[in-house]
C-alpha positions as CSV (number, residue, x, y, z in Angstrom):
1,M,99.8,-5.3,14.9
2,N,99.0,-6.1,11.3
3,K,100.4,-4.3,8.2
4,S,97.4,-2.0,7.9
5,N,98.1,-0.6,11.4
6,Y,101.8,0.4,10.9
7,A,100.8,4.1,11.1
8,E,99.8,3.4,14.7
9,L,103.4,2.8,15.8
10,T,104.4,5.0,18.7
11,E,107.4,7.4,18.4
12,K,109.2,5.1,20.9
13,E,108.6,2.1,18.7
14,K,109.9,4.0,15.7
15,D,112.9,5.2,17.6
16,E,113.8,1.7,18.7
17,M,113.5,0.4,15.1
18,I,115.6,3.3,13.8
19,E,118.2,2.6,16.5
20,V,118.5,-1.1,15.5
21,L,118.9,-0.2,11.8
22,T,121.4,2.5,12.5
23,E,123.6,0.0,14.4
24,E,123.5,-2.4,11.5
25,L,124.1,0.2,8.7
26,P,127.8,-0.3,8.1
27,V,127.5,-4.1,7.9
28,L,124.4,-3.9,5.7
29,R,126.0,-1.5,3.3
30,A,129.1,-3.6,3.2
31,K,127.1,-6.7,2.3
32,I,125.6,-5.0,-0.8
33,A,129.1,-3.5,-1.6
34,M,127.7,0.0,-2.0
35,S,129.5,3.3,-1.3
36,Q,127.9,5.9,1.0
37,E,127.6,8.1,-2.1
38,T,125.7,5.6,-4.1
39,L,123.4,4.6,-1.2
40,S,122.7,8.2,-0.2
41,N,121.8,9.1,-3.8
42,L,119.5,6.0,-4.0
43,I,117.6,7.0,-0.9
44,G,117.5,10.8,-1.6
45,V,119.8,12.2,1.1
46,S,123.3,13.8,0.8
47,R,126.4,11.7,1.4
48,Q,127.2,13.9,4.4
49,T,123.8,13.3,5.9
50,Y,124.1,9.5,5.3
51,S,127.6,9.5,6.8
52,S,126.4,11.4,9.9
53,I,123.7,8.8,10.4
54,E,126.0,5.9,9.9
55,T,128.5,7.4,12.4
56,R,125.7,8.3,14.8
57,K,126.3,12.0,14.7
58,R,122.7,12.5,13.4
59,K,119.5,10.7,14.0
60,M,117.9,9.0,11.0
61,T,114.4,10.2,10.1
62,W,111.5,7.8,9.7
63,N,111.4,8.5,6.0
64,T,115.1,7.6,5.7
65,Y,114.5,4.5,7.8
66,L,111.7,3.4,5.4
67,S,113.9,4.1,2.3
68,L,116.8,2.1,3.7
69,L,114.5,-0.7,4.7
70,F,113.2,-0.8,1.1
71,V,116.7,-1.0,-0.3
72,F,118.0,-3.7,2.2
73,S,114.8,-5.8,2.3
74,N,114.9,-6.1,-1.5
75,N,118.5,-7.5,-1.6
76,E,119.0,-11.2,-1.1
77,R,122.2,-10.7,1.0
78,T,120.7,-8.2,3.4
79,A,117.0,-9.2,3.7
80,P,117.7,-12.1,6.1
81,M,119.9,-9.8,8.2
82,L,117.1,-7.3,8.6
83,E,114.8,-10.0,10.0
84,S,117.3,-11.5,12.3
85,C,118.4,-8.2,13.9
86,G,114.9,-6.9,14.3
87,A,115.3,-3.9,12.0
88,F,112.3,-5.1,9.9
89,P,109.7,-6.3,12.3
90,D,106.6,-8.2,11.3
91,S,104.5,-5.3,12.2
92,L,105.7,-3.5,9.1
């Protein structure tokens, strides 16, 4: 799949990518030394919502996934981690 076809991802594929990123959130956030409060403000969700996602009490939305991907893929400490764990596949 090329970049122009990312909208063709199935819900299952999206769920799998969300799951991978959710699992890595605490480590990624620690790598950029950012509090839950700061990160949640940056991506436009409440700290409570972000905390619930990080602790797996709430499922991340696709929009939140994309927002987090943008933050972590634009940081030199976390971009390589995204690629190695599969949270940012080539299809995006």
